[in-house]
C-alpha positions in Angstrom: -63.0 26.8 -20.3 -60.7 24.4 -20.2 -61.2 20.5 -19.9 -58.6 17.8 -19.0 -58.6 15.2 -21.2 -57.1 11.4 -21.7 -55.6 10.6 -24.8 -54.6 6.7 -25.1 -53.5 4.7 -28.2 -56.1 2.1 -29.5 -53.9 -1.1 -30.0 -56.3 -2.5 -32.6 -56.9 0.5 -34.5 -53.9 2.3 -33.9 -55.9 5.4 -33.4 -55.7 7.5 -30.5 -58.5 8.0 -28.6 -59.6 10.8 -26.3 -62.1 11.1 -23.3 -63.2 13.8 -21.2 -63.6 12.3 -17.6 -65.5 15.2 -16.3 -68.1 14.9 -19.4 -68.9 11.2 -19.8 -69.7 9.8 -23.1 -67.7 12.8 -24.9 -64.9 10.7 -26.6 -63.0 11.2 -30.3 -60.5 9.8 -32.1 -57.8 10.7 -34.4 -54.8 9.8 -36.4 -52.6 12.1 -34.9 -52.1 14.1 -31.9 -53.1 17.2 -33.6 -56.2 15.6 -35.3 -57.3 13.7 -32.3 -57.3 17.1 -30.1 -59.0 19.0 -32.9 -61.7 16.6 -32.9 -62.3 16.4 -28.7 -62.5 20.1 -28.8 -65.5 20.0 -31.6 -66.8 16.7 -29.5 -67.2 18.9 -26.3 -68.6 21.8 -27.8 -71.4 19.8 -29.2 -71.7 17.7 -26.1 -72.1 21.1 -23.8 -74.6 22.3 -26.3 -76.3 19.4 -26.2 -76.2 19.5 -22.0 -77.7 22.9 -22.4 -80.2 22.1 -25.0 -81.4 19.4 -22.5 -81.6 21.7 -19.4 -78.8 19.3 -18.0 -76.4 21.1 -15.7 -72.5 20.8 -16.5 -70.7 18.6 -14.0 -68.0 20.7 -11.9 -64.6 19.5 -12.8 -63.5 16.5 -10.9 -60.1 16.0 -9.5 -58.0 13.1 -11.5 -55.1 11.6 -10.2 -52.6 9.7 -12.6 -51.0 6.6 -11.3 -48.2 4.6 -12.8 -48.2 0.6 -11.7 -45.4 -1.0 -12.4 -46.3 -4.8 -13.3 
């Protein structure tokens, strides 16, 4: 199953933070894109295992819109 993720640079730490909008609370970080994506893959797997163990259904994918706002 493929999951949409959001990758953002944390200006304070310099780390890349990755979140999964369809899985609230599923978050990871890495020093590089490769490391961040490796870490979020593991986080998603563990998050889904935890949901399954607790009998919580996996939410369907949500539509995500990306909008650029110039200020």
